[in-house]
C-alpha positions in Angstrom: 125.7 -125.7 217.7 123.1 -125.0 215.1 123.0 -121.2 214.3 119.6 -120.4 212.8 119.2 -117.5 210.5 115.7 -116.9 211.8 114.5 -117.3 215.4 110.8 -117.0 215.9 110.0 -114.8 218.9 108.8 -116.5 222.1 105.7 -114.3 222.6 103.6 -114.9 225.6 101.2 -115.7 227.0 100.6 -118.7 224.5 100.9 -116.6 221.4 104.0 -118.5 220.6 102.3 -121.9 221.3 103.4 -125.3 220.2 101.6 -125.1 216.9 103.5 -122.0 215.8 106.9 -123.3 217.1 106.3 -126.6 215.3 105.4 -124.8 212.0 108.6 -122.7 212.1 110.9 -125.5 213.1 109.5 -127.6 210.2 110.9 -124.9 207.8 114.4 -125.5 209.3 114.6 -122.3 211.4 114.2 -122.1 215.1 110.6 -122.3 216.5 110.2 -121.1 220.0 107.4 -121.7 222.5 106.5 -119.2 225.3 106.9 -120.8 228.7 105.1 -117.9 230.4 102.0 -118.9 232.2 101.9 -122.4 230.8 100.4 -123.9 233.9 97.3 -121.7 233.4 97.1 -122.3 229.7 97.6 -126.1 229.9 95.0 -126.5 232.7 92.6 -124.3 230.7 93.0 -126.5 227.6 92.2 -129.5 229.7 89.1 -127.9 231.1 88.0 -127.0 227.6 88.0 -130.8 226.9 91.5 -131.0 225.2 90.2 -130.3 221.7 92.0 -132.6 219.3 93.4 -134.7 222.1 96.8 -133.1 221.7 97.4 -132.5 225.5 96.6 -136.1 226.4 98.6 -137.5 223.5 101.7 -135.7 224.7 101.0 -136.6 228.3 101.0 -140.3 227.4 104.8 -139.8 226.7 105.6 -138.2 230.0 107.8 -140.6 232.0 105.9 -140.3 235.3 102.3 -141.3 234.7 101.3 -140.9 238.4 101.6 -137.1 237.9 99.6 -137.3 234.7 96.8 -139.1 236.5 96.7 -136.5 239.2 96.7 -133.6 236.8 93.9 -135.2 234.7 91.8 -135.9 237.7 92.1 -132.3 238.8 91.7 -130.4 235.5 90.4 -132.5 232.6 86.7 -132.1 231.8 85.4 -134.4 229.1 83.6 -132.4 226.5 84.7 -129.1 228.2 83.2 -126.9 230.9 80.1 -124.9 230.0 80.8 -121.6 228.3 79.5 -119.7 231.3 81.6 -121.6 233.8 84.8 -120.2 235.4 88.1 -121.9 234.8 89.7 -123.6 237.8 93.0 -121.7 238.1 96.1 -123.3 239.6 97.3 -121.9 243.0 99.5 -118.9 243.0 103.2 -119.3 243.2 105.0 -118.7 246.5 108.6 -119.3 247.5 107.5 -122.6 249.0 105.0 -123.7 246.2 102.4 -126.3 246.5 103.6 -129.7 245.1 100.7 -130.0 242.8 101.6 -126.6 241.2 105.2 -127.7 240.7 104.0 -131.0 239.1 101.5 -129.2 236.9 104.2 -126.7 235.7 106.7 -129.4 234.9 104.1 -131.4 232.9 102.8 -128.3 231.1 106.2 -127.4 229.8 107.0 -131.0 228.8 103.7 -131.1 226.8 104.4 -127.8 225.0 107.9 -128.8 224.0 106.9 -132.4 223.1 104.2 -131.1 220.7 106.5 -128.4 219.2 109.1 -131.1 218.4 106.6 -133.7 217.2 106.9 -134.8 213.5 110.4 -133.5 212.8 113.9 -133.6 214.1 114.8 -129.9 214.0 115.6 -127.8 217.1 113.0 -126.1 219.3 113.4 -123.4 221.9 111.6 -122.0 224.9 111.3 -118.4 226.0 111.1 -117.5 229.7 111.1 -114.2 231.6 113.5 -113.3 234.4 110.8 -111.1 235.8 108.6 -114.2 236.4 111.0 -116.1 238.6 109.1 -118.6 240.7 107.9 -121.0 237.9 111.3 -121.0 236.2 113.0 -124.1 237.7 109.9 -126.3 237.1 109.4 -124.8 233.7 113.0 -125.5 232.6 113.0 -129.0 234.0 109.8 -129.9 232.2 111.1 -128.5 228.9 114.4 -130.4 229.4 112.5 -133.7 230.0 111.0 -133.1 226.5 114.4 -132.4 225.0 114.3 -128.7 224.5 117.3 -127.5 222.5 117.5 -123.7 223.3 116.5 -121.5 226.2 115.9 -117.8 225.6 115.4 -115.5 228.5 115.1 -111.7 228.9 113.1 -109.1 230.9 115.9 -108.9 233.5 119.4 -110.2 234.0 119.3 -114.0 234.0 122.8 -114.6 235.6 121.7 -117.7 237.5 120.3 -119.7 234.6 123.5 -121.1 232.9 124.6 -123.0 236.1 121.0 -124.1 236.8 120.8 -125.7 233.3 124.1 -127.5 234.0 122.7 -128.9 237.3 119.3 -129.8 236.0 120.8 -131.8 233.1 122.4 -134.0 235.8 119.3 -134.1 238.0 121.1 -132.2 240.7 119.1 -130.1 243.2 119.1 -126.4 242.3 118.3 -123.2 244.1 117.2 -119.9 242.5 117.7 -116.6 244.3 114.5 -114.7 244.2 114.3 -110.9 243.9 112.8 -109.5 247.1 112.1 -105.9 248.0 113.5 -104.7 251.4 115.5 -107.9 251.7 118.0 -108.3 254.5 118.1 -112.0 253.9 118.7 -114.2 250.9 115.5 -115.9 249.7 115.9 -119.1 247.6 113.4 -121.2 245.8 114.5 -124.9 245.7 113.9 -127.6 243.2 115.1 -131.2 243.6 114.4 -133.4 240.5 115.0 -136.6 242.5 112.7 -135.6 245.3 110.0 -135.0 242.7 110.8 -138.0 240.5 112.7 -140.6 242.6 113.0 -143.0 239.7 114.7 -140.5 237.3 117.9 -142.1 236.0 118.8 -140.5 232.6 121.0 -137.5 232.2 119.1 -134.8 230.3 120.4 -132.8 227.4 121.7 -129.4 228.4 120.1 -126.8 226.1 122.0 -123.9 224.7 121.3 -120.6 226.4 120.7 -117.2 224.7 120.0 -114.2 227.0 117.9 -111.5 225.4 119.6 -108.2 226.0 119.4 -104.5 224.9 122.9 -103.3 225.2 126.6 -104.1 225.2 126.8 -103.2 228.8 124.3 -105.8 229.8 126.1 -108.5 227.7 129.3 -107.6 229.6 127.5 -107.9 232.9 126.2 -111.3 232.1 129.5 -112.6 230.9 131.2 -111.3 234.1 128.6 -112.4 236.6 126.9 -115.5 235.2 128.0 -119.0 236.3 128.0 -121.5 233.5 128.0 -121.2 229.8 126.3 -118.5 227.6 126.1 -119.6 224.0 125.0 -116.4 222.3 122.9 -113.2 222.6 119.6 -112.0 221.2 119.9 -108.2 221.0 116.5 -106.4 221.1 115.8 -102.8 220.1 113.1 -100.7 221.9 110.7 -101.0 219.0 110.1 -104.8 219.8 106.8 -105.9 221.1 105.9 -106.8 224.7 108.2 -105.5 227.4 111.0 -103.2 226.5 114.1 -102.4 228.5 113.7 -98.9 230.1 115.7 -96.1 228.6 119.2 -95.6 230.1 119.3 -92.5 232.3 116.4 -90.4 233.6 113.0 -91.3 232.2 111.7 -88.7 229.8 108.4 -88.9 227.9 107.3 -87.6 224.5 104.1 -85.7 223.8 102.3 -89.1 223.6 103.4 -90.1 227.0 105.9 -92.7 225.7 109.5 -93.2 226.9 112.2 -91.4 224.9 115.2 -93.5 223.9 118.5 -91.8 223.0 122.0 -92.5 221.9 122.8 -94.5 225.0 120.1 -97.0 224.0 121.5 -97.6 220.5 123.0 -101.0 219.8 126.7 -101.2 218.9 126.8 -104.4 216.9 130.6 -104.1 216.4 131.2 -104.1 220.1 128.9 -107.0 220.7 130.5 -109.0 217.9 133.8 -108.3 219.6 132.8 -110.4 222.6 133.2 -113.5 220.4 129.6 -114.8 220.6 127.0 -115.2 217.9 124.3 -112.5 218.1 120.8 -112.2 216.6 119.2 -108.8 216.1 115.6 -108.3 217.1 113.0 -105.5 217.2 112.1 -104.2 213.7 114.1 -106.9 211.8 111.0 -108.7 210.3 111.9 -108.2 206.7 114.1 -109.7 204.0 116.1 -106.4 203.8 116.7 -106.4 207.6 117.8 -110.0 207.5 120.3 -109.2 204.8 121.5 -106.1 206.8 121.9 -108.1 210.0 124.0 -110.8 208.2 126.1 -108.0 206.6 126.8 -106.6 210.0 128.1 -110.0 211.1 125.1 -111.1 213.1 124.1 -114.8 212.9 120.6 -113.9 212.0 117.5 -112.2 213.4 114.6 -112.8 215.8 111.2 -112.0 214.5 108.1 -111.8 216.7 105.3 -109.5 215.4 105.1 -111.1 211.9 104.5 -114.5 213.5 102.0 -113.2 216.1 99.3 -112.8 213.4 99.9 -115.8 211.3 97.5 -118.7 211.1 99.4 -120.9 213.6 99.8 -118.4 216.4 97.8 -118.8 219.6 96.2 -115.4 219.5 92.4 -115.5 219.7 91.1 -115.4 216.1 88.8 -112.5 216.5 91.6 -110.3 217.9 94.0 -111.4 215.2 91.6 -110.5 212.4 90.6 -107.1 214.0 94.3 -106.1 214.1 95.0 -107.4 210.6 92.1 -105.3 209.3 93.5 -102.2 211.0 96.9 -102.9 209.3 95.2 -103.1 205.9 93.2 -99.9 206.6 96.4 -98.2 207.8 94.7 -97.5 211.1 96.9 -99.5 213.5 98.6 -97.8 216.3 101.0 -99.1 219.0 101.5 -97.1 222.2 104.6 -97.7 224.4 103.2 -97.3 227.9 105.5 -96.6 230.8 102.8 -97.6 233.4 100.7 -100.5 232.1 103.0 -103.3 233.3 103.3 -104.0 237.0 106.9 -104.8 236.3 107.7 -101.1 235.8 109.1 -101.9 232.3 107.7 -100.1 229.3 105.1 -102.2 227.5 103.8 -102.0 223.9 100.0 -101.9 223.6 98.1 -102.1 220.3 95.1 -99.7 220.4 92.2 -102.0 219.8 88.5 -101.6 220.5 86.9 -103.8 223.3 90.3 -104.4 224.8 92.0 -102.9 227.8 93.6 -100.3 225.6 90.2 -98.7 225.5 89.9 -96.4 228.6 86.2 -97.3 229.1 87.0 -101.0 229.1 89.9 -100.4 231.5 87.7 -98.3 233.9 84.9 -101.0 233.9 87.2 -103.8 235.0 87.3 -104.7 238.6 90.9 -104.9 239.8 91.7 -108.5 240.9 94.9 -110.4 241.3 94.1 -114.2 241.2 97.0 -115.5 239.0 99.9 -113.5 240.4 102.9 -114.2 238.1 104.0 -110.5 238.2 103.6 -110.0 242.0 106.6 -108.6 243.9 107.9 -110.3 247.0 108.5 -108.0 250.0 110.4 -109.0 253.1 108.7 -108.2 256.5 110.5 -107.4 259.7 110.4 -111.1 260.8 112.0 -112.3 257.5 108.8 -113.7 256.1 107.4 -112.6 252.7 104.3 -111.0 251.5 103.2 -110.7 247.9 101.7 -107.6 246.2 101.0 -106.4 242.7 100.4 -102.8 241.7 97.6 -104.0 239.4 95.7 -105.6 242.3 92.9 -104.0 244.2 94.2 -100.6 245.3 93.3 -100.9 249.0 95.0 -104.3 249.2 98.2 -103.0 247.6 98.4 -100.0 249.9 97.7 -102.2 253.0 100.8 -104.1 252.1 103.0 -101.0 252.1 102.6 -100.0 248.5 102.3 -96.4 247.3 98.9 -95.6 245.8 100.6 -93.6 243.0 102.1 -96.9 241.8 98.7 -98.3 241.0 97.7 -95.6 238.5 97.2 -97.0 235.0 98.5 -100.5 236.0 96.9 -103.4 234.2 96.7 -107.1 235.2 98.8 -108.5 232.4 98.3 -112.0 233.7 94.5 -112.0 233.1 94.5 -109.9 230.0 97.2 -111.7 228.1 95.7 -115.0 229.0 92.4 -113.6 227.5 94.3 -112.6 224.4 95.1 -116.3 223.9 91.4 -117.2 224.3 91.4 -118.4 227.9 90.1 -115.3 229.7 88.5 -116.0 233.0 84.7 -115.9 233.2 83.7 -114.5 236.5 80.7 -115.8 238.5 78.9 -112.5 237.9 79.0 -113.1 234.2 82.0 -110.7 233.6 84.5 -111.8 230.9 88.1 -110.8 231.4 89.1 -108.5 228.5 92.2 -108.9 226.4 95.2 -106.7 225.6 97.2 -107.0 222.4 100.9 -106.3 222.3 103.1 -105.9 219.1 106.2 -104.2 218.0 106.2 -100.9 216.1 106.8 -102.8 212.9 103.3 -104.1 212.9 102.5 -101.7 210.0 104.8 -103.8 207.8 103.1 -107.2 208.2 100.8 -106.6 205.2 103.8 -107.8 203.1 103.0 -111.3 204.3 99.3 -111.3 203.4 97.8 -112.6 200.2 96.0 -110.1 198.0 92.6 -111.7 198.5 92.9 -112.7 202.2 93.9 -111.3 205.6 95.4 -114.6 206.5 98.9 -115.9 206.1 101.0 -118.8 207.5 104.2 -119.1 209.3 105.7 -120.6 206.2 104.6 -117.5 204.3 106.6 -115.4 206.7 109.7 -117.6 206.4 109.4 -117.5 202.6 109.4 -113.7 202.5 112.2 -113.4 205.1 114.4 -115.9 203.2 114.6 -113.6 200.3 117.2 -111.8 202.4 119.5 -114.8 202.2 122.1 -115.4 199.6 121.1 -118.2 197.1 122.0 -121.5 198.5 122.1 -120.3 202.1 120.0 -122.3 204.6 
């Protein structure tokens, strides 16, 4: 197994896109695409006219062209939709999903990995979230059809994934136990490769699996409860961007309203190394000094997200990227760890940026709507059927489904706003444009080290060059 010294973080939605992963893998380190929300991103790219023809080029290599034809007929718009038109969104996921949604998700993940691997022979990974369960099986299979080398997964305890990877590699039907509130029954989402692709005959490569964890206790739990092979751990501190693991013990907030982390949340690298698996340290490790420190502690390397999120190749909308970079140079950038923004209930890092949902006025002006639904919770009713709700949806709708109104306070539709951050925000029929939200780790203040003196911009290769200064001469 290739043990990269540097793993590029799989930031979603579409910040870690195929262009970024390709650029990092070209340097000999591990580029990672985000698999979060790819069905929406992929279909939006097609509706924008597939600029550069990259989607259709990759689709021409998909082994089942009948599915390609159906997806193109449904979503591709030659020349792109008008700038005032709304995107046609895929249907929302349910435990018995529409077949065309499954096909779209498989194809979207195949395309993303194919493009990330194009032009080189180095490994590429995909990052998925345990909190977003329903697209997982189709996402994994699509990525595996394209030859993905590594699967990274956090935001929960992904104990089911190792065995699922084993079975998918052999095209064996799989079932995924879905988390359901008030459940008295077991609820499974099923995926049968041969039912979807009757002519499939080849055995697929089984990718290596790295859970993303925050503690030794979680690593132990995974090793005890997971079925199948775990190949290593990415260990993330609470200063990483995006979702953070909640503090262990009762939730306490500081004077800024942020969760307080204590001694129980500190990472014991020695104990983790004692488990006998390679580990990568993440969250505040985006410097040459931190890479050298991680290697000295016995880690295999580091995972870096924030530094790559603002490089030329990342999928963040260019205007947002430049706004944040200017704030960094002006020493005016601030990241708030919100305990309430995410409908998952996990703490979530938010960069305070004008004209985004971090601005209270922008937040209050947005009409609450849940039309994508990746972060919805499933609730079992008395008859065993499921209903779906999200604390960021319209308040009356949430309460009517049995939710507590207190849970809706401060919640934000991460689906819509993070898709907008990647430049594919929905344009509503009334002319309203869905606003973005930017997430980064606390170390964002340090990314100025990657910038040239006369420019805000820098490349993924620039990040790698700076980080590699933490390696001993001759180390690759």
